[in-house]
C-alpha positions in Angstrom: -27.9 -84.4 -55.5 -29.2 -86.2 -58.6 -29.3 -89.5 -57.3 -31.2 -88.1 -53.8 -34.0 -86.8 -56.1 -34.5 -89.7 -58.3 -34.8 -92.0 -55.6 -37.8 -89.7 -54.3 -39.5 -88.4 -57.3 -38.9 -90.3 -60.1 -38.7 -94.2 -58.4 -41.9 -95.9 -58.3 -43.7 -94.6 -54.9 -45.3 -98.3 -53.8 -41.7 -99.2 -52.8 -41.5 -95.9 -51.0 -41.7 -96.5 -47.4 -43.9 -92.8 -47.7 -46.4 -94.3 -50.2 -50.2 -94.3 -49.1 -53.2 -94.7 -51.0 -54.5 -91.8 -52.7 -58.1 -92.9 -51.5 -57.0 -92.8 -48.3 -55.9 -89.5 -45.5 -51.8 -90.2 -44.8 -51.7 -90.5 -41.6 -49.9 -87.8 -39.8 -46.8 -89.0 -39.5 -45.8 -89.9 -42.4 -46.6 -86.4 -43.9 -44.6 -85.2 -41.4 -41.4 -87.6 -42.5 -42.7 -86.1 -46.4 -42.6 -82.6 -45.0 -39.1 -83.0 -43.5 -37.7 -84.8 -46.6 -39.4 -82.1 -49.1 -38.1 -79.2 -46.9 -34.3 -80.8 -47.1 -34.5 -81.7 -50.6 -35.5 -77.5 -50.9 -32.5 -76.9 -48.7 -30.1 -78.8 -51.6 -32.2 -77.7 -54.3 -29.0 -74.9 -55.2 -29.7 -74.4 -58.8 -32.8 -75.9 -60.4 -36.1 -73.9 -61.1 -37.5 -77.4 -62.2 -36.2 -79.4 -59.4 -38.0 -76.7 -57.5 -41.5 -77.5 -59.2 -40.7 -81.0 -59.0 -40.4 -80.9 -55.3 -43.9 -78.8 -54.8 -45.5 -80.9 -56.7 -44.6 -83.9 -54.9 -45.8 -82.4 -51.8 -49.0 -81.8 -53.3 -49.7 -85.1 -54.6 -48.6 -86.4 -50.9 -51.0 -84.7 -49.0 -48.4 -81.7 -47.2 -50.4 -78.3 -47.3 -49.0 -75.5 -48.8 -50.5 -73.7 -46.7 -48.5 -75.1 -43.6 -46.0 -72.2 -42.8 -42.5 -74.0 -42.5 -43.5 -76.2 -46.1 -44.3 -72.7 -47.6 -41.6 -70.7 -46.2 -38.9 -72.8 -47.7 -40.5 -73.0 -50.9 -40.7 -69.0 -50.8 -37.1 -69.2 -49.4 -35.8 -71.6 -52.2 -37.6 -69.4 -55.3 -36.2 -66.3 -54.2 -33.2 -67.5 -54.2 -33.1 -69.2 -57.1 -34.5 -65.8 -58.5 -37.8 -67.6 -59.7 -40.5 -64.8 -60.7 -41.8 -63.2 -58.1 -45.6 -64.6 -59.2 -44.6 -67.7 -58.2 -44.1 -67.1 -54.5 -46.7 -64.5 -54.3 -48.9 -67.0 -54.6 -47.5 -69.6 -52.2 -47.4 -66.7 -49.8 -50.5 -65.6 -50.2 -52.0 -69.1 -49.1 -50.0 -69.3 -45.5 -52.1 -69.2 -42.6 -49.8 -66.5 -40.4 -46.3 -66.2 -41.9 -43.6 -65.5 -39.5 -41.3 -62.6 -39.9 -39.0 -64.8 -42.1 -41.4 -65.3 -44.5 -42.5 -61.4 -45.1 -38.5 -60.7 -44.9 -38.1 -62.9 -47.5 -40.8 -61.7 -49.1 -39.5 -58.1 -49.2 -36.1 -59.5 -50.1 -37.6 -61.0 -53.4 -39.2 -57.9 -54.5 -36.1 -55.9 -53.6 -33.9 -57.8 -56.0 -36.3 -58.1 -58.7 -37.4 -55.9 -61.8 -40.2 -54.6 -60.1 -39.1 -53.8 -56.3 -42.7 -51.4 -55.6 -44.7 -54.3 -54.1 -42.0 -54.7 -51.5 -43.5 -51.4 -49.3 -46.8 -52.5 -50.1 -45.8 -56.0 -48.6 -44.4 -53.9 -45.6 -47.4 -52.4 -45.2 -49.5 -55.3 -45.0 -47.1 -57.3 -42.6 -47.6 -54.3 -40.3 -51.1 -54.3 -40.3 -50.9 -58.0 -39.5 -49.3 -57.3 -36.4 -46.0 -58.5 -37.1 -43.1 -56.8 -36.1 -40.0 -56.1 -38.1 -36.9 -57.5 -37.1 -33.2 -56.3 -37.8 -33.0 -58.0 -41.2 -37.0 -55.9 -42.8 -35.7 -53.0 -43.1 -32.2 -53.4 -45.3 -34.3 -55.8 -47.5 -37.2 -53.1 -47.3 -35.0 -50.2 -48.0 -33.1 -51.5 -50.8 -36.3 -51.8 -52.7 -36.8 -48.1 -52.2 -33.6 -47.3 -53.1 -34.5 -49.6 -56.7 -37.6 -47.7 -57.3 -36.0 -44.1 -56.4 -38.8 -43.4 -54.0 -37.3 -40.9 -51.9 -40.5 -39.6 -49.6 -41.2 -43.0 -49.0 -37.0 -43.8 -47.6 -38.0 -40.8 -45.5 -40.8 -42.3 -44.0 -39.2 -45.9 -43.5 -35.8 -43.7 -42.1 -38.3 -42.3 -39.4 -39.6 -45.6 -38.3 -36.2 -47.2 -38.0 -35.5 -44.3 -35.1 -38.5 -45.1 -33.7 -38.0 -48.6 -33.6 -34.0 -48.3 -32.7 -33.2 -50.0 -35.4 -30.9 -47.0 -37.0 -27.7 -47.5 -34.6 -27.4 -51.1 -36.7 -24.7 -50.7 -39.1 -26.3 -52.5 -42.0 -29.6 -50.3 -41.6 -27.5 -47.2 -41.4 -25.4 -48.6 -44.6 -29.2 -49.0 -46.7 -30.0 -45.9 -45.4 -27.1 -44.4 -46.9 -27.4 -45.9 -50.2 -31.1 -45.3 -50.4 -30.1 -41.1 -50.3 -27.6 -41.8 -52.7 -29.4 -43.8 -54.9 -32.7 -41.0 -54.5 -30.1 -38.4 -55.7 -30.2 -37.0 -52.0 -26.6 -36.5 -52.4 -26.7 -33.8 -49.0 -28.9 -36.0 -47.0 -26.5 -39.4 -47.8 -23.9 -37.6 -46.9 -25.2 -36.3 -43.6 -25.8 -39.4 -42.9 -22.6 -40.2 -43.5 -21.1 -38.0 -41.2 -23.5 -39.0 -38.3 -22.2 -42.8 -37.9 -19.8 -43.8 -35.8 -19.1 -47.0 -37.1 -17.9 -46.5 -40.8 -17.1 -49.5 -43.2 -15.8 -49.8 -46.4 -19.9 -50.0 -47.7 -20.4 -46.8 -46.6 -17.2 -44.9 -47.8 -18.1 -46.2 -51.4 -22.0 -45.7 -51.4 -20.9 -42.4 -50.4 -18.3 -41.5 -52.9 -20.7 -43.4 -55.3 -23.6 -41.1 -54.4 -21.6 -38.0 -55.1 -20.2 -39.5 -58.4 -23.2 -39.9 -60.0 -25.0 -37.3 -59.2 -22.6 -34.4 -60.4 -20.6 -33.8 -57.8 -17.0 -34.9 -58.9 -15.2 -33.0 -56.4 -16.7 -33.9 -53.5 -16.3 -37.8 -54.7 -12.6 -37.1 -54.9 -12.2 -35.4 -51.4 -14.1 -38.4 -49.7 -11.9 -40.7 -51.2 -8.9 -38.9 -50.0 -10.8 -38.7 -46.9 -11.1 -42.5 -46.9 -7.2 -42.7 -47.9 -6.3 -40.9 -44.7 -8.3 -42.8 -42.2 -6.3 -45.9 -43.4 -9.3 -47.6 -45.6 -8.1 -49.8 -48.4 -10.4 -49.3 -51.5 -11.8 -52.3 -53.3 -13.5 -52.9 -56.9 -16.3 -51.4 -56.1 -14.9 -48.1 -55.1 -12.2 -48.0 -58.2 -15.0 -48.1 -60.5 -16.9 -44.5 -58.8 -13.8 -43.3 -58.8 -12.7 -44.0 -62.6 -16.1 -43.0 -63.2 -15.9 -39.0 -61.5 -12.4 -38.8 -63.1 -13.8 -39.3 -66.9 -17.1 -36.9 -66.0 -14.0 -34.5 -65.7 -12.1 -35.4 -67.8 -8.9 -36.0 -65.3 -7.1 -38.4 -67.2 -3.8 -38.0 -64.8 -5.5 -38.7 -61.7 -7.1 -41.8 -63.4 -3.8 -43.1 -64.4 -2.9 -43.4 -60.8 -6.3 -45.0 -60.0 -4.9 -47.3 -62.5 -1.3 -47.6 -61.3 -2.9 -48.5 -57.5 -5.6 -51.1 -58.9 -2.2 -52.8 -60.4 -0.8 -52.6 -57.5 -3.6 -54.2 -55.0 -4.2 -56.9 -57.6 -7.4 -55.2 -59.0 -7.4 -55.1 -62.5 -8.6 -58.4 -62.1 -12.3 -57.3 -61.2 -14.1 -57.2 -64.9 -16.5 -54.2 -63.1 -13.6 -51.9 -62.3 -11.6 -53.4 -65.4 -14.3 -52.2 -67.8 -14.7 -48.9 -65.6 -11.0 -48.6 -66.3 -11.3 -48.8 -70.3 -14.3 -46.6 -69.7 -11.8 -43.6 -68.2 -9.3 -43.7 -70.8 -12.0 -43.5 -73.8 -13.9 -40.7 -72.1 -10.9 -38.9 -71.7 -9.6 -39.1 -75.5 -6.9 -41.8 -74.7 -8.4 -44.2 -76.9 -4.7 -46.1 -77.3 -4.4 -46.4 -73.6 -8.3 -48.0 -73.6 -7.4 -50.6 -76.8 -4.1 -51.4 -74.3 -6.4 -51.7 -71.5 -8.7 -54.1 -73.5 -6.1 -56.2 -75.0 -5.0 -57.0 -71.6 -8.0 -57.8 -69.8 -8.0 -62.0 -69.2 -11.9 -61.4 -69.3 -13.8 -59.4 -71.9 -17.8 -59.4 -71.6 -20.1 -57.2 -74.2 -19.6 -54.5 -71.6 -15.6 -54.3 -72.4 -16.5 -54.7 -76.3 -19.2 -51.9 -76.8 -17.4 -49.6 -74.2 -14.2 -49.4 -76.8 -16.5 -49.8 -80.0 -18.2 -46.9 -78.7 -15.2 -45.0 -77.3 -13.5 -45.5 -81.0 -17.0 -44.4 -82.5 -16.9 -40.7 -80.5 -13.0 -40.3 -80.6 -13.4 -40.2 -84.8 -12.3 -43.5 -85.2 -15.3 -44.8 -86.9 -13.8 -47.5 -89.2 -11.8 -49.0 -86.6 -15.1 -49.3 -84.7 -16.7 -51.0 -87.1 -13.6 -53.5 -87.5 -13.5 -53.9 -83.7 -17.8 -55.1 -84.7 -16.6 -57.1 -87.2 -14.2 -59.1 -84.4 -16.9 -59.4 -82.3 -19.1 -61.2 -84.6 -16.7 -63.0 -86.0 -16.2 -64.4 -82.3 -19.6 -65.7 -82.4 -20.4 -62.7 -79.1 -23.7 -61.2 -78.7 -24.1 -57.5 -79.3 -26.1 -55.2 -77.1 -28.7 -52.5 -77.9 -25.9 -50.0 -76.3 -23.2 -51.5 -79.0 -25.6 -51.3 -81.8 -25.5 -47.5 -80.9 -21.8 -47.1 -81.0 -22.4 -48.8 -84.4 -24.4 -46.4 -85.6 -22.8 -43.4 -84.1 -19.4 -44.5 -86.0 -21.4 -44.8 -89.0 -23.2 -41.3 -88.3 -19.8 -39.8 -87.8 -17.8 -40.9 -90.4 -20.3 -41.1 -93.5 -21.2 -44.2 -93.7 -24.2 -43.7 -95.1 -25.2 -47.0 -96.8 -22.8 -48.7 -93.9 -25.3 -47.1 -91.2 -28.8 -48.5 -92.5 -27.2 -52.1 -93.6 -26.1 -52.4 -89.6 -29.6 -50.8 -88.8 -31.7 -53.3 -90.4 -29.2 -56.5 -89.4 -29.8 -55.3 -85.7 -33.3 -56.2 -86.0 -33.2 -58.8 -88.7 -30.1 -61.0 -87.2 -30.0 -60.6 -83.8 -33.8 -59.8 -82.8 -32.8 -56.2 -81.1 -35.8 -54.1 -81.4 -34.9 -50.7 -82.6 -35.0 -48.1 -79.3 -35.4 -44.2 -79.7 -31.7 -44.1 -79.7 -31.3 -45.8 -82.7 -33.9 -43.6 -84.4 -31.6 -40.5 -83.3 -28.4 -42.1 -85.3 -30.2 -42.4 -88.4 -31.8 -39.2 -88.4 -27.7 -37.8 -87.4 -26.6 -39.6 -90.0 -29.0 -38.5 -92.9 -28.6 -34.9 -91.4 -24.4 -35.1 -91.2 -24.5 -36.0 -95.1 -26.7 -33.3 -95.4 -29.6 -35.0 -96.5 -32.2 -32.9 -94.2 -34.8 -33.3 -96.1 -34.6 -36.9 -96.1 -33.8 -36.7 -92.1 -37.1 -35.2 -91.9 -39.2 -37.6 -93.9 -37.6 -40.4 -92.0 -39.0 -38.5 -88.2 -42.0 -39.0 -90.1 -42.0 -42.2 -90.3 -40.6 -43.4 -87.6 -42.7 -45.8 -85.7 -41.9 -44.1 -82.0 -43.0 -40.1 -81.5 -39.4 -38.4 -81.8 -38.0 -36.9 -78.9 -36.8 -33.3 -78.2 -32.7 -35.3 -79.3 -33.8 -36.5 -82.6 -35.9 -32.9 -83.1 -32.6 -30.7 -82.0 -30.5 -32.8 -84.6 -32.4 -31.6 -87.0 -32.8 -28.1 -86.1 -28.9 -28.7 -85.5 -28.6 -29.9 -89.3 -30.8 -27.2 -90.3 -28.7 -24.9 -89.1 -25.9 -25.9 -90.7 -26.9 -26.4 -94.2 -29.5 -23.3 -94.3 -33.1 -24.8 -94.3 -34.9 -22.2 -92.7 -38.3 -23.5 -93.5 -37.3 -27.2 -92.0 -35.8 -25.3 -88.8 -39.1 -23.5 -87.9 -41.0 -27.0 -87.6 -38.3 -28.4 -85.9 -38.3 -25.6 -83.4 -42.0 -25.4 -83.2 -42.1 -29.6 -81.8 -39.0 -28.5 -79.4 -41.1 -25.6 -77.9 -43.6 -28.2 -77.1 -40.9 -30.9 -75.8 -38.8 -28.6 -74.1 -39.9 -25.5 -74.2 -36.8 -23.7 -72.3 -34.0 -25.4 -73.8 -31.6 -22.5 -73.8 -29.1 -24.0 -77.0 -32.7 -24.5 -79.4 -32.7 -20.7 -79.3 -29.5 -20.1 -80.0 -29.3 -22.8 -83.0 -32.6 -20.8 -84.2 -30.9 -17.5 -83.5 -27.4 -18.8 -85.4 -29.6 -19.6 -88.7 -30.7 -16.2 -88.8 -27.8 -14.7 -88.0 -25.8 -17.0 -91.2 -28.3 -15.2 -93.7 -28.3 -12.1 -92.0 -31.2 -11.6 -90.9 -30.4 -9.2 -88.1 -33.9 -8.2 -87.1 -34.8 -11.7 -86.8 -32.1 -12.6 -84.6 -33.1 -9.5 -82.1 -36.7 -11.1 -81.8 -35.1 -14.5 -80.9 -33.2 -12.9 -78.1 -36.0 -11.1 -77.2 -38.3 -14.2 -77.1 -35.0 -16.1 -74.8 -35.5 -12.7 -72.7 -39.1 -12.9 -71.9 -39.6 -16.5 -71.7 -36.7 -16.6 -68.8 -34.4 -18.6 -70.6 -30.6 -18.2 -69.9 -28.1 -19.3 -72.2 -26.0 -22.2 -70.9 -22.2 -20.3 -70.3 -20.1 -22.2 -72.1 -16.6 -23.7 -69.7 -13.7 -25.5 -70.3 -12.0 -28.2 -68.0 -8.4 -29.2 -68.3 -5.9 -31.2 -65.2 -2.6 -30.3 -64.3 -0.8 -31.2 -61.7 -3.3 -32.7 -58.5 -5.8 -30.4 -60.0 -8.7 -29.2 -62.5 -9.0 -25.9 -63.3 -12.2 -24.2 -65.1 -12.5 -21.4 -67.4 -15.5 -19.2 -68.7 -15.2 -16.9 -71.7 -13.7 -13.5 -70.7 -12.7 -15.3 -67.2 -10.7 -13.3 -65.4 -10.5 -14.5 -61.9 -7.3 -16.9 -62.1 -4.2 -15.8 -61.2 -2.0 -16.2 -64.5 -5.4 -14.3 -66.2 -3.0 -11.2 -67.6 -0.3 -14.0 -68.7 -3.0 -16.2 -70.4 -4.8 -13.7 -71.9 -1.2 -11.6 -73.1 -0.5 -15.0 -74.7 -4.0 -15.4 -76.3 -3.3 -12.0 -78.1 0.2 -13.3 -79.4 -2.2 -16.4 -80.5 -4.5 -14.2 -82.7 -1.6 -12.5 -84.5 -0.1 -15.4 -85.1 -2.8 -17.3 -86.4 -3.8 -14.9 -88.7 0.0 -14.9 -90.3 -0.6 -18.8 -90.9 -4.0 -17.4 -92.9 -6.2 -17.6 -90.0 -9.4 -15.8 -90.7 -12.1 -15.5 -88.1 -15.3 -16.8 -88.7 -17.6 -14.8 -87.3 -20.9 -15.3 -89.0 -22.7 -16.3 -85.9 -21.4 -13.9 -83.5 -24.0 -11.9 -83.3 -26.8 -14.1 -83.0 -24.8 -15.5 -79.5 -22.9 -12.5 -78.0 -23.6 -8.7 -78.5 -22.0 -6.8 -76.0 -18.9 -7.3 -77.0 -16.4 -7.1 -80.2 -16.6 -9.7 -83.1 -12.9 -11.0 -83.4 -11.8 -10.1 -79.7 -15.6 -12.4 -78.0 -14.3 -15.3 -80.7 -10.7 -15.5 -79.6 -12.0 -15.2 -75.4 -13.9 -18.8 -75.9 -13.3 -20.8 -73.2 -11.7 -23.7 -74.9 -9.0 -20.8 -76.1 -8.2 -19.5 -72.8 -8.0 -22.9 -71.5 -5.2 -24.2 -74.2 -3.1 -21.1 -73.3 -3.2 -21.8 -70.4 -1.7 -25.2 -70.9 1.0 -23.7 -73.4 1.9 -21.3 -70.3 2.1 -24.1 -67.9 3.1 -27.5 -69.5 6.4 -28.4 -71.6 6.4 -28.0 -74.9 5.2 -31.5 -77.4 3.2 -32.5 -74.0 -0.7 -33.5 -75.4 -3.2 -30.7 -74.5 -6.8 -32.0 -73.3 -9.7 -29.9 -73.0 -13.2 -30.7 -71.4 -16.2 -28.5 -73.1 -19.3 -28.4 -71.9 -20.9 -27.0 -75.2 -20.2 -27.8 -78.9 -16.5 -26.3 -80.6 -17.7 -23.5 -82.9 -16.3 -23.3 -85.8 -13.9 -20.7 -85.3 -12.3 -22.2 -82.6 -12.5 -25.5 -84.7 -10.4 -23.6 -87.2 -8.3 -21.7 -84.9 -7.0 -24.8 -83.0 -6.0 -27.0 -86.3 -3.4 -24.4 -87.1 -2.3 -23.7 -83.1 -1.5 -27.9 -82.9 0.3 -27.0 -86.3 2.2 -23.8 -84.8 2.8 -24.9 -81.9 3.4 -28.8 -82.6 0.9 -30.0 -79.6 -1.8 -32.7 -79.8 -4.8 -31.0 -78.7 -7.5 -33.2 -77.7 -11.3 -31.4 -77.2 -14.5 -33.3 -75.8 -16.7 -31.2 -75.9 -20.9 -32.4 -75.7 -21.5 -34.1 -79.3 -17.9 -36.1 -79.8 -13.8 -35.7 -79.4 -11.2 -34.0 -82.0 -8.3 -35.2 -81.8 -6.1 -31.9 -83.6 -2.4 -32.8 -84.8 -0.3 -31.1 -87.5 -2.8 -28.7 -88.8 -5.9 -31.4 -89.0 -8.5 -33.1 -86.6 -10.1 -37.0 -86.4 -13.2 -35.6 -87.5 -12.3 -34.5 -91.1 -14.1 -31.4 -90.4 -17.1 -33.6 -90.3 -18.7 -32.6 -86.8 
C-alpha cells in the first residue's frame, strides 16, 4: 500500500500520466481518472489520518472539486471510519452538492460514535428538510446517538417515526430502540419493547438485561437471564459483564462464582472486559483474595484491571497492599488513570496514611499530568477528617480551587459528629441545606451530634424540622445470599418465616455478648429512634438480624457476608467483632462506605472508619 501512495503522491508529477499544467483547465477525462484513483486510494486508506489528508490535498491540487458528491462521500466515509474529528467531516459535508442518503447516514453515524452525539439529531432534521428519505441504516445510527446523549423524549419521537415509516419491524431497528430506552433509564419501556419483539437475538437479550442491571433492577436482570438460558440463547462476554455487575451490586457472591464457572467452561475468561467484571465482582463482594487470584491469572491486563484491584484492596481495608500494587504498576511503566489515584488516595485515607496521601496527591499532577477532580479533593478532605484534623479539613475545603460538592460537606459533617465539632457541623449543614436540602442522612448526623452532647431539645428540634420538611429517614436494610436467593432484612422486620427463631437467637446473642464484656453503645439511639427502648432497638439493627439468620442456616465455620445500605453504627461494629470471636466466624460487612472484615474479635478497619 505504501508504494501505491508513494507513486501517486510523492513522485514527480511531470512523469505521471495524469499530470497537467496548473495554468490550464485539465481535461474532463483526466479529472475522472484522478477521481477514480483518489477514491481507490481512499478505500485503501485504512489507518492513516495523514494519508487521508494527503489524498484530499492531491485531489484539490489536481482539479477534483470537493463539491463532487462521489469524492465527498468517500472522504467523509474514510474520515468517520478513521475517527477523525467530526469538524473535518462537517466542513467537507457542507460543500457537497446534493449529498445522497449514504452520505447523510455516514455523518449521523460519525456523530453517534463521537464524544458529542447531539448534532446527529439536528442533522437528521436537516436531511428531512432536504426531502432526503431515510433508509434502513438511518435509524440505528440516529438512535445510537440519542442513546449516548440520553435524550429520552427525542427517542420517543424517533420511535414514532420508525412506526410511521414501517421500519419498526426490522430487528436491528428494534434492537437500537431497545438499547435507547435502556440507556435512557426507561427500563419498563425497554422491557415492553422486548416483550413485543417476535424475533429476539442475543443483542436484544443483552440490551434489556444490561438496562435492568444499570438502573438498579438486579432481580429483574437475573430473572431475564434465567429466561434467556431456558430459551437456549447462549450468553457472550457482554452478557457476563451485565450479570456480574448485578451480582456485585447485590452481593450475590455464590451466583457470581457460578457465572465464573460458566465463563471458564465456555472460554470467556479470555475476554478482557468479562475478566475485569469478574475481578470487580470479587472485590465488591469482599472476597479480595479471589479478586487477586483472578488478577494474577489474567493473560491480558489493562489499566482498568489494575485500578479495580487497587480500589478493591483499598475499600476492603488493605490499604498497604493497595499502595504496594500501585508501586508495582509504576515499576512496570504503566500509566495510572484518574480513578487509579482515587483508589490510592482512598487507601491512604482509610489507613491513616496522612503524609503519603498528600505526597500522592502532588505526584498525580506533577508526574502524570492528571488534573485533580472533585473526587480527589474529596479523598483529601476525608484523609484529614479521619485523622481527627477537622479544622484543617475545613480550611482545606475553603482553599480548594473547585467548588465543594455535597459529598465533601457531608464528609466534614460526619467527621464533626465523630469528633464533637458542633460549630463546624452547623457550617457544613448550612452548605448542605443549599446543595441537597432534603438528604435525610444530614439531619441524622446533626441529630446524633446533639444527642452525643445530651442536647435533647436540639435533637427534638432537628427531628421536627425533618418532619416539617417532609424528609423521611432512609430505612436501613441488609442483604444476605443463601442458596439461590438473596434475602433482605430491615430493623425489627418479622415478615420472614423464620423470624421467631431469628429473634430468639438475637436475644441469646445479646446475653452472650454481655458475658464477653459488651456494653451497648446507646449514645445516639434517641436521635435515630424514639419509639423503642434503646438496647432493644440496637439489638434489632438489620445487620444483626441478617447475621442471626445466617448463623441459623449455615454450618459452623462458614463465612457470613452482609451488604448494608447505610454506614455500620458504632454499636453494631463493636458487637459484630465479638460475634466473630464467640461463633468463630469470618463476617464481612459491606456498608455504604467500605468493607469490614471481622475475624477473631477484630476488624480489618482497625476501628478507623
